[in-house]
C-alpha positions in Angstrom: -10.1 -37.5 -30.9 -9.7 -34.0 -29.6 -9.0 -32.5 -32.8 -12.5 -34.0 -34.2 -14.4 -32.9 -30.9 -12.9 -29.8 -30.6 -13.9 -29.0 -34.5 -17.8 -30.2 -33.5 -17.5 -28.2 -30.9 -16.2 -24.5 -32.6 -18.8 -25.6 -35.3 -21.3 -25.7 -32.7 -20.5 -22.3 -31.0 -20.2 -20.5 -34.1 -23.8 -21.7 -35.7 -25.3 -20.9 -32.5 -23.7 -17.7 -32.9 -25.2 -17.3 -36.3 -28.8 -18.5 -35.2 -28.7 -16.0 -31.9 -26.9 -13.0 -33.9 -29.3 -9.9 -33.3 -29.4 -6.8 -36.1 -28.4 -4.0 -34.2 -30.3 -0.9 -34.3 -30.0 2.9 -33.8 -32.7 4.5 -32.1 -31.8 8.3 -32.9 -33.3 10.9 -30.2 -36.9 12.1 -31.2 -36.6 15.5 -32.8 -40.0 18.5 -33.1 -42.0 21.2 -32.0 -44.5 22.5 -29.7 -43.7 19.4 -27.1 -41.3 20.0 -24.2 -38.0 18.6 -24.4 -38.8 16.9 -20.9 -41.7 15.2 -23.3 -39.6 14.6 -25.7 -36.8 12.6 -24.3 -39.4 10.9 -21.5 -40.8 9.4 -25.3 -37.7 8.6 -26.5 -36.5 6.6 -23.2 -40.2 4.7 -23.5 -39.7 3.8 -27.1 -36.1 2.6 -26.6 -37.4 0.4 -23.3 -40.4 -1.2 -25.3 -38.2 -1.8 -28.5 -35.5 -4.3 -25.6 -38.5 -5.6 -24.5 -39.7 -7.7 -27.8 -36.4 -8.7 -28.1 -35.5 -8.3 -31.3 -32.3 -6.0 -32.2 -29.4 -5.3 -30.5 -30.4 -2.2 -29.3 -27.7 0.7 -29.4 -27.0 2.5 -25.8 -28.2 6.2 -25.6 -24.7 6.8 -25.0 -23.4 5.6 -27.7 -26.2 7.0 -30.1 -26.2 10.6 -27.9 -22.0 10.8 -29.0 -22.5 10.3 -32.4 -25.8 12.8 -32.4 -24.1 15.7 -30.9 -25.8 18.5 -30.5 -26.9 18.7 -34.3 -30.0 15.9 -34.5 -31.3 14.0 -36.9 -34.6 14.0 -38.9 -34.1 12.7 -42.1 -33.3 9.7 -43.6 -29.6 10.8 -45.2 -28.3 12.0 -41.3 -29.8 8.8 -40.2 -27.7 6.2 -42.3 -24.6 8.4 -41.7 -25.2 7.8 -37.5 -26.6 4.4 -38.4 -23.0 3.6 -40.4 -21.2 4.8 -37.5 -22.5 3.5 -34.8 -22.3 -0.3 -37.0 -26.3 -0.9 -37.0 -28.3 -2.6 -39.7 -31.2 -0.5 -39.1 -32.0 2.6 -37.6 -34.8 4.4 -36.8 -35.4 8.4 -36.1 -38.5 10.2 -36.0 -40.5 13.6 -34.3 -42.7 14.5 -31.4 -45.1 17.2 -32.8 -48.2 19.2 -31.2 -50.9 19.8 -34.0 -53.7 21.7 -32.7 -55.3 18.9 -29.7 -53.1 16.7 -30.8 -49.5 15.4 -30.4 -47.7 12.9 -32.9 -45.4 10.5 -33.0 -43.9 10.0 -36.6 -41.4 7.7 -37.1 -39.4 6.0 -39.8 -37.2 2.8 -39.5 -34.8 2.6 -42.3 -32.0 0.4 -43.8 -28.7 1.0 -43.4 -26.7 -0.5 -46.1 -29.3 -0.1 -48.8 -30.7 3.4 -47.9 -34.4 1.9 -48.3 -37.1 3.3 -46.0 -38.8 -0.4 -44.8 -41.3 1.9 -42.5 -43.0 5.2 -41.9 -45.6 6.2 -40.2 -47.2 7.9 -37.3 -49.5 7.7 -34.2 -51.4 10.6 -32.0 -52.4 11.4 -28.8 -55.0 14.1 -27.6 -53.1 13.8 -24.5 -49.4 13.4 -22.8 -50.4 10.5 -20.7 -51.3 9.0 -23.4 -48.2 8.9 -25.0 -47.3 5.8 -22.9 -49.6 3.4 -25.3 -48.6 5.6 -28.6 -45.0 4.4 -27.7 -45.9 0.9 -26.8 -47.8 0.9 -30.2 -45.0 2.3 -32.0 -42.3 -0.3 -31.2 -44.2 -3.0 -32.1 -44.8 -1.5 -35.0 -41.1 -1.1 -35.9 -40.0 -4.8 -34.4 -42.8 -6.4 -36.3 -42.3 -4.0 -39.5 -46.0 -3.3 -39.7 -48.0 0.0 -39.7 -49.3 1.0 -36.5 -53.0 0.6 -37.2 -51.9 -3.6 -36.8 -50.6 -3.2 -33.8 -54.1 -2.5 -32.0 -55.3 -4.9 -29.0 -57.6 -4.2 -26.1 -55.7 -1.7 -23.9 -53.7 0.0 -26.3 -56.2 2.2 -28.1 -55.9 5.4 -28.1 -58.3 8.2 -27.5 -58.0 9.8 -30.8 -58.9 6.1 -32.5 -61.9 5.9 -29.7 -63.0 8.8 -31.2 -62.7 8.3 -34.9 -65.7 6.6 -37.0 -65.4 3.6 -35.7 -65.3 3.9 -32.2 -63.1 1.2 -30.2 -63.2 2.1 -27.0 -65.8 -0.5 -25.2 -65.8 -2.6 -22.4 -69.5 -3.4 -22.3 -71.8 -4.5 -25.1 -75.3 -6.1 -25.8 -76.8 -7.8 -28.9 -79.0 -10.6 -30.6 -78.4 -13.7 -31.7 -80.1 -16.3 -33.8 -79.1 -20.2 -34.3 -80.2 -23.4 -33.7 -80.5 -26.2 -30.8 -79.8 -29.7 -32.1 -81.3 -32.1 -29.4 -78.4 -34.7 -27.9 -81.3 -36.2 -25.3 -85.1 -34.8 -24.8 -86.7 -32.1 -26.2 -89.1 -34.6 -26.7 -86.9 -36.5 -29.6 -86.9 -33.2 -32.2 -83.9 -32.9 -34.6 -83.4 -29.3 -34.7 -85.6 -26.2 -32.7 -84.2 -22.6 -33.9 -83.3 -20.7 -30.8 -83.5 -16.5 -30.6 -81.0 -14.9 -27.5 -80.0 -11.7 -25.9 -77.1 -11.1 -24.9 -74.3 -9.0 -22.8 -70.8 -9.5 -22.7 -68.6 -7.5 -20.2 -65.0 -7.4 -21.0 -61.6 -6.8 -19.6 -58.1 -7.8 -21.1 -58.3 -11.4 -21.3 -61.6 -12.6 -19.8 -64.9 -11.4 -20.2 -68.4 -12.3 -18.3 -71.7 -12.7 -20.5 -75.4 -13.1 -20.1 -77.8 -14.1 -22.1 -82.0 -14.7 -21.8 -83.3 -16.5 -24.7 -85.5 -18.3 -26.5 -85.2 -21.9 -26.6 -87.9 -24.5 -26.1 -88.8 -22.2 -23.6 -87.1 -19.8 -21.8 -83.4 -19.5 -20.9 -81.7 -17.4 -18.4 -77.4 -18.1 -17.7 -74.4 -16.8 -17.0 -71.0 -17.4 -17.4 -67.2 -16.6 -17.3 -64.9 -16.8 -20.6 -61.0 -16.5 -21.3 -60.0 -14.3 -24.6 -57.5 -16.2 -26.1 -56.3 -12.7 -27.9 -56.4 -8.8 -27.9 -56.9 -8.3 -31.3 -59.4 -7.9 -33.2 -60.4 -11.9 -34.0 -60.3 -13.6 -30.3 -61.3 -17.3 -30.0 -62.7 -17.8 -26.4 -64.0 -20.5 -24.4 -65.8 -20.4 -21.2 -68.6 -21.9 -19.1 -71.6 -21.0 -17.7 -74.5 -21.9 -15.5 -78.6 -20.5 -15.3 -82.2 -21.6 -15.5 -83.8 -23.2 -18.4 -87.7 -23.9 -18.0 -87.9 -26.1 -21.3 -91.4 -26.6 -22.9 -92.7 -30.2 -23.7 -95.1 -31.9 -24.8 -97.5 -33.5 -22.8 -98.8 -37.2 -24.2 -102.4 -38.1 -23.3 -102.9 -41.9 -23.0 -106.7 -42.4 -22.9 -106.8 -41.3 -18.6 -104.6 -38.4 -18.4 -101.4 -36.8 -19.0 -98.7 -38.9 -18.9 -95.5 -36.2 -18.7 -98.4 -33.9 -16.5 -95.5 -35.5 -13.6 -92.7 -34.3 -15.0 -91.1 -31.1 -14.1 -89.5 -29.8 -17.0 -88.0 -26.7 -16.2 -84.0 -26.8 -13.5 -80.7 -25.6 -13.4 -78.7 -25.6 -16.3 -75.0 -25.7 -17.1 -72.9 -24.9 -20.1 -69.6 -25.2 -21.6 -69.3 -22.8 -24.3 -66.4 -21.9 -27.3 -66.5 -19.8 -29.9 -65.3 -16.4 -31.6 -65.3 -12.8 -31.2 -64.7 -10.9 -34.2 -64.0 -7.1 -34.5 -62.9 -7.0 -30.5 -61.2 -3.4 -30.6 -64.4 -1.8 -32.6 -67.8 -1.2 -30.6 -69.8 -3.1 -33.6 -68.9 -7.0 -32.7 -70.2 -10.6 -34.7 -70.1 -13.5 -32.4 -70.3 -16.9 -32.9 -70.7 -19.4 -30.7 -70.9 -23.6 -29.8 -72.4 -24.2 -26.6 -73.1 -27.5 -25.2 -76.1 -27.7 -22.5 -77.3 -29.8 -19.3 -80.7 -28.7 -17.8 -81.6 -30.7 -14.4 -85.0 -31.1 -14.9 -86.8 -34.8 -15.3 -86.4 -34.9 -18.7 -82.1 -34.5 -19.0 -82.7 -32.4 -21.5 -79.2 -32.1 -23.4 -78.3 -30.2 -26.3 -75.5 -28.6 -29.0 -76.4 -25.2 -29.5 -74.4 -23.0 -32.2 -75.7 -19.6 -32.4 -74.0 -16.3 -34.3 -75.1 -12.5 -33.1 -73.9 -8.7 -34.0 -73.3 -6.8 -30.5 -73.5 -2.8 -29.7 -70.8 -1.9 -27.4 -73.3 0.6 -25.4 -75.4 1.3 -28.3 -79.4 0.1 -29.6 -78.9 -2.6 -31.5 -81.1 -2.1 -34.6 -83.0 0.8 -32.6 -84.5 -1.6 -31.0 -82.7 -2.8 -28.1 
């Protein structure tokens, strides 16, 4: 019995070790020109730290790597593979930090030590030394995920270089228009569907946003809300709530002697719950799809589901008019 228990325990430990085993990764010091040695060293230390934080690889210590590299440096695949073999690493990262005009370019490569295959080769630029921390975080994510740096973009990690490209990504506030339909659930004179037009503004933080709306929704609606953005990537679902004022237009019915609904109040405070999708979030041109459930506190007890689709621009006119 003891032998069986020992065998089971040994097998469990072995399986656990295999599951939890991490590939060893050698990150070589950055080479390059036009950039101060202290900046190269800082960028290298940040890169190692950021890769460690992502907890995919067993990153070989800086001391061990420096002992293997020595004073010769390494900027080619052949020597990187050689160092990787001596470090008993499965993969190796090498790269350079160079200055070209005003730009500082971090070039990097990820190589499989056993096959010599280049798994990833890319670069990312900064316009200032102060932006290198953002660049390094993006490069670390690129290495760990084995995807180009362009696919690691998220709010808060857009470089100034990217923000000056044709599709400007740097934006915190945006304005736009949306169209759709209001589907009454109660009130609204028993109508089945009502066309709506909205003007929206959006002020974004990393995970949250404040939105405001002025709309034609069977009358005038004005509300503000707070939403949670589930992702910092280009496509972010969101949920939230809002409060405002809605003056709903109602028909008055003549009963032969007077308008039977003339004493009823069609306007009142409005409460909303909402959800949807914000697309192309890291650009200054966004698409927003929203579903809302609204309750207007008036004498008609108007309630409705509102579906809209809109476009927004960051700090620019929408279609040249807004």
